[in-house]
C-alpha positions as CSV (number, residue, x, y, z in Angstrom):
1,X,-3.0,7.9,8.0
2,X,0.6,6.6,7.9
3,X,2.4,9.9,7.1
4,X,6.0,10.4,8.0
5,X,8.9,12.7,7.2
6,X,12.1,11.5,5.6
7,X,15.3,13.6,5.4
8,X,17.3,14.2,2.2
9,X,20.4,16.2,3.2
10,X,18.9,19.2,5.1
11,X,15.4,19.0,3.5
12,X,12.4,17.3,5.0
13,X,10.4,15.2,2.6
14,X,6.8,14.4,3.6
15,X,5.6,10.9,2.6
16,X,2.6,8.7,3.0
17,X,2.5,4.9,2.9
18,X,-0.7,3.5,1.2
19,X,-1.0,0.1,2.8
20,X,-3.6,-1.5,0.3
21,X,-1.3,-0.8,-2.7
22,X,1.9,-1.0,-0.6
23,X,3.1,2.3,-2.2
24,X,5.0,5.3,-0.8
25,X,3.8,8.7,-2.0
26,X,6.1,11.7,-1.6
27,X,5.2,15.4,-1.5
28,X,6.2,16.7,-5.0
29,X,6.9,20.3,-3.8
30,X,9.2,18.9,-1.1
31,X,11.2,17.0,-3.7
32,X,11.3,20.1,-5.9
33,X,12.6,22.1,-3.0
34,X,15.4,19.6,-2.4
35,X,16.2,19.4,-6.1
36,X,16.5,23.2,-6.5
37,X,18.2,23.6,-3.1
38,X,15.6,26.3,-2.4
39,X,15.5,27.4,1.3
40,X,12.3,29.3,0.7
41,X,9.3,26.9,0.7
42,X,7.0,29.4,-1.1
43,X,9.6,29.8,-3.9
44,X,9.7,26.0,-4.3
45,X,5.8,26.0,-4.5
46,X,5.9,28.7,-7.2
47,X,8.6,26.7,-9.1
48,X,6.4,23.6,-9.0
49,X,3.3,25.6,-10.1
50,X,5.1,26.9,-13.2
51,X,6.6,23.5,-14.0
52,X,3.3,21.8,-13.6
53,X,1.5,24.2,-15.9
54,X,4.3,23.7,-18.5
55,X,4.2,19.9,-18.3
56,X,0.4,20.0,-18.6
57,X,0.6,22.0,-21.8
58,X,3.1,19.5,-23.1
59,X,0.7,16.7,-22.3
60,X,3.1,15.1,-19.8
61,X,1.6,11.9,-18.1
62,X,3.7,12.7,-15.0
63,X,1.4,15.5,-13.9
64,X,-1.7,13.4,-14.6
65,X,-0.3,10.6,-12.4
66,X,0.1,12.9,-9.4
67,X,-2.4,12.3,-6.6
68,X,-3.6,14.7,-3.9
69,X,-3.4,14.0,-0.1
70,X,-3.8,16.2,2.9
71,X,-0.3,16.6,4.5
72,X,0.7,18.5,7.6
73,X,2.5,21.8,6.9
74,X,4.9,23.8,9.1
75,X,1.9,25.6,10.8
76,X,0.6,22.3,12.0
77,X,-2.4,22.4,9.7
78,X,-3.1,19.9,6.9
79,X,-3.4,21.1,3.3
80,X,-4.2,19.3,0.1
81,X,-0.8,18.5,-1.5
82,X,0.4,17.1,-4.8
83,X,2.0,13.7,-4.1
84,X,3.5,11.1,-6.4
85,X,5.0,7.6,-6.2
86,X,8.7,7.1,-7.0
87,X,8.1,6.0,-10.6
88,X,6.3,9.3,-11.4
89,X,8.8,11.3,-9.4
90,X,11.7,9.8,-11.4
91,X,10.0,11.2,-14.6
92,X,9.4,14.6,-13.0
93,X,13.0,14.8,-11.8
94,X,14.1,14.7,-15.5
95,X,12.3,18.1,-16.0
96,X,14.3,19.9,-13.3
97,X,17.9,20.8,-14.1
98,X,19.7,20.0,-10.9
99,X,23.0,18.5,-9.8
100,X,20.9,16.8,-7.1
101,X,18.9,14.7,-9.6
102,X,21.0,11.5,-9.3
103,X,21.4,11.7,-5.4
104,X,17.6,12.1,-5.2
105,X,17.0,9.1,-7.4
106,X,19.3,7.0,-5.2
107,X,17.6,8.4,-2.0
108,X,14.1,7.5,-3.3
109,X,15.2,3.9,-3.9
110,X,16.7,3.7,-0.4
111,X,14.0,5.3,1.8
112,X,10.8,4.4,0.2
113,X,10.7,2.5,-3.0
114,X,13.2,-0.1,-4.1
115,X,11.3,-0.9,-7.2
116,X,14.1,0.2,-9.5
117,X,16.3,-2.7,-8.6
118,X,13.4,-5.1,-8.3
119,X,12.1,-4.3,-11.8
120,X,15.5,-5.5,-13.1
121,X,15.5,-8.5,-10.8
122,X,12.2,-9.4,-9.1
123,X,13.9,-12.0,-7.0
124,X,15.5,-9.2,-5.0
125,X,12.1,-8.1,-3.5
126,X,11.3,-11.7,-2.6
127,X,14.6,-12.3,-0.9
128,X,14.5,-9.0,0.9
129,X,11.0,-9.8,2.3
130,X,12.0,-13.3,3.3
131,X,15.1,-12.1,5.1
132,X,13.0,-9.5,7.0
133,X,10.3,-12.0,8.1
134,X,13.0,-14.4,9.2
135,X,14.6,-11.7,11.3
136,X,11.3,-11.2,12.9
137,X,11.0,-14.8,13.9
138,X,8.4,-16.0,11.3
139,X,8.4,-19.7,10.5
140,X,9.2,-21.0,7.0
141,X,5.6,-22.2,6.7
142,X,4.3,-18.7,7.6
143,X,6.7,-17.1,5.1
144,X,5.6,-19.4,2.4
145,X,1.9,-18.7,3.0
146,X,2.6,-14.9,3.1
147,X,4.4,-15.0,-0.2
148,X,1.8,-17.1,-1.9
149,X,-0.9,-14.7,-0.6
150,X,1.1,-11.8,-2.0
151,X,1.2,-13.5,-5.4
152,X,-2.5,-13.9,-5.3
153,X,-2.9,-10.3,-4.3
154,X,-0.7,-9.1,-7.2
155,X,-2.7,-11.1,-9.8
156,X,-5.9,-9.4,-8.4
157,X,-4.5,-5.9,-8.6
158,X,-3.2,-6.6,-12.0
159,X,-6.7,-7.5,-13.1
160,X,-8.2,-4.4,-11.5
161,X,-5.6,-2.1,-13.2
162,X,-6.4,-3.7,-16.6
163,X,-10.1,-3.3,-16.1
164,X,-10.6,0.4,-15.3
165,X,-10.1,0.3,-11.6
166,X,-7.9,3.2,-10.4
167,X,-4.9,2.4,-8.4
168,X,-5.0,4.0,-5.0
169,X,-8.4,4.9,-3.5
170,X,-10.4,2.5,-5.6
171,X,-8.0,-0.4,-4.9
172,X,-8.3,0.4,-1.2
173,X,-12.2,0.5,-1.4
174,X,-12.3,-2.9,-3.1
175,X,-9.7,-4.4,-0.7
176,X,-11.8,-3.3,2.3
177,X,-15.0,-4.7,0.7
178,X,-13.4,-8.1,0.3
179,X,-11.9,-8.0,3.8
180,X,-15.2,-7.1,5.5
181,X,-17.1,-9.7,3.5
182,X,-15.0,-12.6,4.7
183,X,-14.0,-11.3,8.2
184,X,-17.1,-9.2,9.2
185,X,-14.7,-6.4,10.2
186,X,-13.1,-3.6,8.1
187,X,-9.3,-3.5,7.6
188,X,-9.0,-0.7,10.2
189,X,-11.1,-2.6,12.7
190,X,-9.0,-5.7,12.2
191,X,-5.8,-3.6,12.7
192,X,-7.3,-2.1,15.9
193,X,-8.2,-5.6,17.1
194,X,-4.5,-6.6,16.7
195,X,-3.2,-3.4,18.3
196,X,-1.6,-2.2,15.1
197,X,-1.1,1.4,14.0
198,X,1.3,1.9,11.1
199,X,2.1,-1.8,10.6
200,X,1.1,-3.8,7.6
201,X,-1.9,-5.9,8.6
202,X,-0.9,-9.0,6.5
203,X,2.5,-9.1,8.3
204,X,0.6,-9.7,11.5
205,X,-1.9,-12.3,10.3
206,X,-2.0,-15.8,11.5
207,X,-1.5,-18.6,9.0
208,X,-5.3,-19.1,8.8
209,X,-6.0,-15.4,8.3
210,X,-3.5,-15.4,5.4
211,X,-5.1,-18.5,3.8
212,X,-8.6,-17.1,4.0
213,X,-7.5,-13.7,2.7
214,X,-5.9,-15.4,-0.3
215,X,-9.0,-17.5,-0.8
216,X,-11.2,-14.3,-0.8
217,X,-8.9,-12.5,-3.3
218,X,-8.5,-15.6,-5.5
219,X,-12.2,-16.0,-5.6
220,X,-12.8,-12.3,-6.3
221,X,-10.4,-12.4,-9.3
222,X,-11.9,-15.6,-10.8
223,X,-15.5,-14.3,-10.4
224,X,-14.4,-11.0,-12.0
225,X,-12.7,-12.8,-14.8
226,X,-15.7,-15.0,-15.5
227,X,-17.9,-12.0,-15.8
228,X,-15.2,-9.8,-17.4
229,X,-16.0,-7.3,-14.7
230,X,-14.9,-3.7,-15.7
231,X,-15.0,-0.6,-13.6
232,X,-15.8,-0.1,-9.9
233,X,-19.5,-1.1,-10.0
234,X,-18.9,-4.5,-11.6
235,X,-15.7,-5.2,-9.6
236,X,-17.5,-4.2,-6.4
237,X,-20.0,-7.0,-7.0
238,X,-17.2,-9.4,-7.7
239,X,-15.4,-8.4,-4.5
240,X,-18.6,-9.0,-2.4
241,X,-19.1,-12.4,-4.0
242,X,-15.4,-13.4,-3.6
243,X,-15.3,-12.3,0.0
244,X,-18.5,-14.2,0.7
245,X,-17.1,-17.4,-0.7
246,X,-14.3,-17.2,1.8
247,X,-16.7,-16.2,4.6
248,X,-18.7,-19.4,4.1
249,X,-15.5,-21.5,4.3
250,X,-14.5,-19.6,7.5
251,X,-17.8,-20.2,9.2
252,X,-17.7,-23.8,8.3
253,X,-14.2,-24.2,9.8
254,X,-15.1,-22.3,12.9
255,X,-18.2,-24.5,13.4
256,X,-16.0,-27.6,13.2
257,X,-13.2,-26.4,15.4
258,X,-14.9,-24.0,17.8
259,X,-12.1,-21.5,17.2
260,X,-12.3,-18.0,15.6
261,X,-10.2,-17.5,12.5
262,X,-10.1,-13.7,12.8
263,X,-8.1,-12.9,15.9
264,X,-6.3,-10.2,17.8
265,X,-3.0,-12.0,17.8
266,X,0.0,-10.2,16.3
267,X,3.8,-10.5,16.0
268,X,4.6,-7.4,18.0
269,X,6.6,-7.6,21.2
270,X,4.9,-10.0,23.7
271,X,4.4,-7.2,26.2
272,X,2.2,-5.3,23.7
273,X,0.2,-8.3,22.4
274,X,-3.6,-8.0,22.7
275,X,-5.5,-10.8,24.3
276,X,-5.1,-14.0,22.2
277,X,-8.0,-15.3,20.2
278,X,-10.6,-17.1,22.3
279,X,-12.8,-20.0,21.5
280,X,-16.2,-19.4,20.1
281,X,-19.0,-19.0,22.6
């Protein structure tokens, strides 16, 4: 679980990065505590409890959009906690009279979710990503493939969202199904193979891995579209079929070249690189 703590002024804000959906989720009560400048955490919890009940009665979508994750508390134990992405938090913030509302909005954009600027100008996110990859020594060819793969991924998740697949856990389940179908390993197993912990797996894929991931996700979407797959059951079937199409292509390439496509290579510092991919036995 990629959970970290960010700091807003003197307040600690717990957050969790969901890699499959590439989304930061923040602890709602921590944001409330910072907004109300309340030093007592229990008082902040009570404030959020009252506000949540009021918003529920008003039929606010903001409360409905809150998720639940186990986050570590001050006592070192993990408790189920209300979390929300930045879009939902921006709506919740409007319900709390506080002079810290605007600073919190700017802070959210800076530390975890730059979507506000990118919604106005999508090219910003592309340019930011390209600059980051260039700084990390990626080739122009790799960057092009990474961005094409992300476009393919976005079209697939757009389809899921429009066909009764819930963003978050269900996206992650389907992503893992596709990945395991074409690679024969889960996302976590692939990350472990590459020696990754909190890193984004796709940012450490080889050009071939990126291409086959895109093929699997493209195939999944087109299979789903042809069947008008709706809900988890039907999209699970499409995910298995799409992943299997890429797997067949992978096996054929490996048979021709004698080299594995799925590897332990990464873009971490050379000293921490796992053993490079070996030839097929």
